[in-house]
N, C-alpha and C positions, 0 to 999 in steps of 0.2 A: 789625561786627555780632557780638553775643555769641551763641555757639551754645547751643542748648537743652542742659540737663544730660545728656540721653540720648546726645548726640553728642560730649560732651567727652572721652569715654574711647575714641574710635575709635583703632585702631592706626595707626602712622605710615605704613604702606604704602598706606592708603586715599587715593586722589588727590583733588585739589581739586574736580573735577567731582562726584565721589561725595559729598563733604561738602556742596557746594552743593545737590545734589539732595535730600539727606536733610534739610538745613535747610529747604528749600522744603516738603517733606512735613510737617515739624513745624509750620510757620507757615501753610501753606495745605493742609489735609488734602484728600486725594483722595476724591471722592464715589464710593461703591460701591453697586451694586444687588444684590439677592439673586441669587446664582449659580444657573445651571440644573443639573439633575441630569446627571451624566455618563452617556454611553451604556453599556450593558452591555459588559463586556470581551469576552465571547464570545457570539455569536449562539446561540440555542437549537438543539438538534438533535433529530431524531425518536428515539423509543426503539427499542431492539432488542426484537423480539418473538420468542419461542421458536419460533413456527410459521413463521418465515421459513425454517427448515430442517426437513427431515423429522424426525419424532420420534426416529428412530433416531440422528440426529446432534444434534438440539436438546437432547435430554435429557442427553447427555454434556456439552454446552456449559454448560448450567445447573449441572451438578454441578461442573465445573471452576471456574466463576465463584464459586460459593458457598464451596468449599473454599479457594480462593486469595484470596477477598475482593477480586476485581478486576472491572472492568466486563465483562459477558458479551460485549460487542462484540468484545473481543480474541480469545477462542477461536473465536467464530463466524466472524469474517473469515478467520482462518487456516485453519479447516476448509474453508471454501468454496474458497479458492485451492488447498488441498491436493487437494480433490476434482477440481479442474480439471487438476492436474498428473497425477493417476492416469489420467484419460481421455485427456489429451493430444490429439494429432492423429490418434488411431486412429478417431475418429468425430466428425462435425460435424453441423451443422444448416443447412438452406437456409431462411432466414427468409421468403422469398417463394415463393408457390406455383408460379409459372411462370418463375422467374428462376434463373440459375446462381450467384448470389451465395452463397458458402459461408463459414460461420463455424465455427471450431473453438473449443472452450471453453477458451481460454488466457487466464488472468487474472493481473493484477499488483495487489498491494495492500500496505497498511502499516497499522500501528496507531500512534496518536499519544498521548503522555501523559508525565507526569513519571516519573522513574526509580522512585519509590516505588510506582507502580501495577502493578509486576510484569508489564510488557509481554512481555518475552522468555519468562519461565516460563509465561505464559498461552498462548503459541503452541506450546509444546513438545508438547502433546497431539496437534496436527496432525502435527508432525514424527515423533512416535512411530508414527503410523499408516503413514506412508510408509516408515519404517525396517522396520516389520513386513512390508509388502508386498515390500520388497527381500529380507529374510531368507527369506520364504516362497518367493520365486522361486528363491533359491539352493538351498533344501532340495528343491524339486520337481525341479530339474535335477541334483541331486547324482549320481544313478546315471548319467545321460547324460554328465555331465562326466567321471566316472571312466572310462566306456567309451571316450570320445573320447581321453582321455589315454593309454589303453592302445593304441588304434589309432595315435595319434601316435608312440608309441615304436616301432611296427612299420614306420612309413613309410620311414624311411631304410634299414633292412636290406632291405626289399622292393625298394626302388628300386635299391640296389646289386646285389642278386641278379639282377634283370631286366636291368640294364645288362651284367653279366658274361655272362649267358646269351645276350644279343643279340650281344655281341662274339664269343663262342665259336662261335655259329652262322655268323657271317660268315666266321670263319677256316676253318670247314669247307666254306664255299661253299654252305651251306644258306640261301639268301636268303629262302625262304618262312618258315622257322622264325624267322629274324631279324626279318622283318616282323611276325610274330605277337607276338614279344616286345616290339617297338617299339610296337605298338598297345596292348598291355597296359600298357606303361610310360606311354604318353600318357594312358591312362585312369586311371592311378593318381593320386589326388588326396590332398593332405595334409589330414588330418582336423583341424579346429579345434574345440576344445571349445565347446559352446553358451554364449552370453553370458546370464547371469542379468540380470534387469531392474534397472537403476539409475535412480533418480528424483532423489535429493537431490544437489545440488552446493552446496558452501559457497563462500565467496569465493575464486574461482580465476581464472586468466588466461583471456582469451578464446580463446587457442590450445588450452588444455586443455579448455575447455568445448566448443568446436567438435569436438574430437577425440571427446569423450564422446557428443556428439549424433550423430556418425557411427556409433557403436556402439549407441546407444539412440535410434532415430529416433521412438519413440512420444512423446518429450518428457521434459523434466526440470524440476525446480524449484530455483531459486537462493534459498537462505535467507541473508539478510544481516542480521546483528544490528543494525548501525547503518547505515542507508541513506544518511545524510548524507555520511559519509566515502566511500562508494562513488560517489555522484553527483559529489562534488567531484573525485574522482580522474578521472572521465570528462570533467570540464570542462577538464582540462589539454590543452595544444596537442598533446602527443605521443599523446593518446588519442582524437583526432578520428575516426579510422577505426574504433576500437573502439566508440565511441558510436553510430556509424551502424549497426554490426552489431546492437547491442542494440535499436535502434529497429526494425530489420527483424524481429528474433526475436519481438517482441511480437505480430506478426500471426499467428504459429503455422503459417503455410503457406509461408513464403518459403524459397527455396534460398539459403543463404549462399554468396556467390561473391566472395571478396576475396582475391586472391593474397597481399596484404601481411599478411593476418591468418592465413589457414589454410594458406598455402603450397600452394595448389591448391584447386580447387572442392570444396566439401563436398557429397558426393553425396546425403546424407540431408537431410530437411527439418528446418529449425531451429524448434523449438517449446519455448519456455522460459517458465515461470511464475516470477514474482519476488515475494518477500515479505520484509518486514523491519520495523524499528522506527524511529520518529523521536521526538525530544523536541519540544515545541511551539515553543520558541525557534529550534531548528535548522531545522525545516521551514518556518516562516513566513519566516525570514530568507532561505532558499534560494528559496522561491517568490516572495518580493518581488523578488529579483534577477532571476528568470526573467521576471517581469512587466515589469521595466524594460528588458528586452532583453538581448542577448548570447548566448553559446553555450547557456546554460541555457534559452533561449526557443525550443526546437525540438520541444516536445511530450513530452519524456521524463517530466516530472512529471505531465502530464495522463494518461499511460498507467497511473498508479496509481489505477485506477477504484475498487477495493475499499479505500478509505481511510476509517478510522473514527477519530474524535476525540471520544470520549464525555466526559460530565461526570465529574469525579473524585468518587468516593463520599466522604461526609464522616465516616461512622462506620466503625468496624472491629470485627468480632466474631471472637473467637478460635474457629476451627473446627478440631477435631481428630477426624476420623472417617475410616473407610475409604471409598475411592471407591465410587460406585454400580456394583456388579458387573454387573447386567443391562444398564445403560446402556453400560458399556465393551464388553460382548460384542456388543451391537447395533451399536455404532459400528464395531467390527472387522469384523463381517459385512458392513456397508455398503461399507467400503473393499475388502473381498475381492470383492464383487459388481462393483464398478466396475473392479477390476483384471482380472476374468475375462470381461468383456464380449466377445462374439464379434461384432465390428462388421460383419464381412462377412455374418453371418447375419441381423442385424437391420436393417442399413442398405441403402439404395439406392445404386447407382453410376451414373455417367454416362460412356458410352464416349467422349464428346467432351471429358471433363474430364481434363486432364493430371495433376491432383493425385492422382487415384485414391483419394481419401478417401471411405469410405462415409458416408452422411448420412441424417438423418431430416428430416421436415417437421413442422409443427404439424398437429394435428387441426383440424376446422372451428372449434371454439370458440377454440382457441389462436390460429388464424390471424386470426380476427375481432378478438380482443383485441389481438394484436400490431399489426395494421394500424391500428387505432384509436389506440393509444398512439403508434406511430411517426409517424403523420400529424400528430398534435398536437405531438409532440416536434420534428419537423423545422420545422413552422411557427413554433414558439416560438423555435428557434435562429435562424431567418431574420428574425423580426419583433421579438423582444425586444431591448431595448437592454442586452445583457449585456456585462460586461467581456470583452475578447477571450480572456484566459487561461481564464476560467471557461467561456466558450462552447466553447473547444477541449476542455476537460475533458468537458463534457456531450455533445459530439458523439461521444465514444467509447462512449456508452451504447447507441447503435444496434446495436452488436455485442455489448455486455455483456448486454443483456436476453435475447436468444435463447441466449447462452452459459449464463447462470444457469438459464434455463428447462430447457435440455437436462440440466444437471447435477442439478437437483432431480427431474426426471422419472426419470432413471436411478437416482439414489440412493434413490428410493422403491420401487425394484424393478420399475418399469414399463418396458415395451418398446413398440415401435410408435410411431405419431405422438405428438408431445409434447402433453400434455393442456392444457386450458384452465386447470386449477387450477395447474399448474406455471408456466404463462405469467403468470397474474395474480399469483402469488407473486413471480415475477421482476420484475414491474413494481413491486411493493411494495418490493423490494430497491432498485430504481432511485430511488424516492422517498426511502427511508431514507438511501441513500448520498449523494444530492444534498444533503440537509440537512447532512451532515458536510462535504461538499466546499464548501458555501456558507460554513460556519464558517471553513474554511481560507482561502478566497480573500478573505473579508471582512477577516480579520485581516491577511492578506498585503498586500492593497491599501491598508489603513488601519491600519498597525501602531500608530499613535498611539492608536487606540481601546483597544487592549489595555494600553498603557502609561500612559494618562492618570491612572487612579486611583492606581497605585503611585507615580508621580512626584509627584502632588499631596501624598500623605502624607509623602513625603520633604521636599518643599519647606516644608511646615508646620513641620517640625522643623529647617529650615535655620538655621545660626548667623546671628544678627542682624548680626554685625559683618562678614559677608562678602557681597559682591554676588552675586546669582543670575545666572549667565551660562550659555549653552548649552555653551560649551567646558568650563566647570568641571564641569557635570553629566556630560558625556560622559567626562571623565577619572575619574569615580568608578567606572566599570566596572559599573554596575548592569545587571541582566539586560534585554536588548533596547534599552538606552539608551547603547550605546557609540559610536553614530554621531551626530555633531553634527547631521546632516540630520534623522534621526529625532527627536532631542531638540527641534529647532526646530519640527517638525511637531506634536509632542505639546504643546509650550508654546502653539502656535497654537490647538490644540483647546481647551486650558484657558482661553486668553484669550477665544475665541469664546463660551465658556460662562460667562464672568464670574468665573473663579476667580483669574486672574492678570492682570497688566497690564504691557505693555512700556514702557520708558522709554529713550529714546535718551541715551546718555552721550557727550558731545562730547569730542574729543581735548583733552588738556591743552596748555598753552603749549609744553611740551617736544616736542609732536608725538604721533604714534601714530594708529592707525586708530580710527574711531568704533566703539563697541560698543553692544550692547543689554543693558540690565539688566532684570530682572523683579522685580516686587513681588507679594506674595500677598495675597489678600483678608484683611483683619484678622480676620474672623470665619469663616475657611475651616474651621477645626476644628469649630466648632459646626454649621455647615451640613452638613459631611460626615457628622457623626454622625447628624444628623437624616435625611439622605438615604440613609444606609447601609441596604442590603437584601441578602439572600442572592442570589448569582448565579443566573441562570435554570437550572433543572434539567430534565433529561429528564422529561416527564410520566409518571406511573405509569399503567399500563394494567391490564386484568383479569389477575389472577395466573395464570389457566390459559392465557393467551395470551402472556405475556411473563415475563421474569425479574422477580420481584417484590421485588427488594431483597436485602439480606444477612441478614435476620432470618427464618428459617424458611420456606424455599421448599417444604418438604414433598416433596422429591424422593424418588421411589420409591413414593409413595402413589398410589392409583388416583384418576383424575379424568376429567372430561369430555373426550372426543375432539373437539378443535376443529380438527384438521389435515386432516380429510377424507381425500382420496385420498393426500395426502402422508404419512399415517400408515402406509399399507400397505406391503406388500412384505417387511418384516422384522419378525418378532414374537418 
């Protein structure tokens, strides 16, 4: 049988089965129907709104976002977790009116985005506030530290003097005088300089971190630039014990007690906030592995409650102006107020509670709002057919909502029972963060959804003289498509939508395993151009209530106060 002209120039490495298949295609054309539109690569997320934070914090967040041309979600999330680190386990909240369930505002979070979106620089504003609190603490204790150092210099000479006087009295037979010197010697205590507050810890060993927690029991914050590397390190067999310690530190109230880690019981409470950055591919790959089971499937990822994955802005405006001075000052005052909280003066205590952490309750409005939200939330977790990993993530919101409510209440300059406005805003945080978590788990559970469009565009441009096979695609090293399993799943999605079709290639007479070749819809490029649409974006809201984009946010101009009570406290 004479081959059609198009097939006469096939290279010699193409096997007979491939030639036969292509001859059949030429003589018996495959019938195609119109393909379906591909699903959006990323599910939409809720917008960040400036009034999710008190104006003394939200105004600075908007200022950072506009000057850096980055999503405001990045500085907002980092500020919230930094506020949690400043309060630490000095003060908690009892979410139920008559129950001893205690929550300390310990939060873990991360920002997700491409490297070009300035994730790390956008979170530096929060780190600067913590650095300032540390420097302020050192300055406040400078005189006390100097006095203690002088006393420490006198300790050894005083000790030796008393010892010699005691020995001399004994030689003289004056036992009473010797006893007096001995009592004075016993009461002589070595003076240790006071410890200024330390909050920030970078990537450090668990032994060093536990040592620092022993000296700084109020809590610390672990800043990790690339969380993927940190988590993969914890996946190693020799880090199993370390991983369990971090799982306990998330609670904020646990006593770390592992001789293999700390070489003895840590007498202080372990409270550590964690914050860092992820790229989309790295995070979804890690979460996908966690969902499939294994060591990563132990709830570590789900503890990153304050995870934000906003849409990437499409435009860029060159902004070169000084930061908003009043906003920076208000932000600094807010963190100072959080650092100076006298928890014993404003919080209640329970003599039956071994933790000894002072706590607040909700006021009547706040309690009613939380009870209603929690009841619906718990019923939903038990009744909805949610993916197990996503359900585990949402289950952590039961403690996250009262934590955020407490932080917003305190950051607004309020004391006493946590207000209804702070509680309702915390519930809005939960709704906002759930939409971002939904994006993460949707992509992680169905990575082919994110890869279908990019793969189709590449297949349209695939050389006609080469068969399309999953293994060949995986070898190309394209982002997210390095696994043959993911490639097959993505091809399956494209096939279900009518864009490609699988054809079984039988072994040649020389043997070999059967393979599957793929052919692309002959009009794929035309249909793709017709279906092409911008990806779903965060909906824009009223400019006085949220960050209104990158063109003229009019920061510093007077406007309507829409934050109610959360506006107060700092002016």
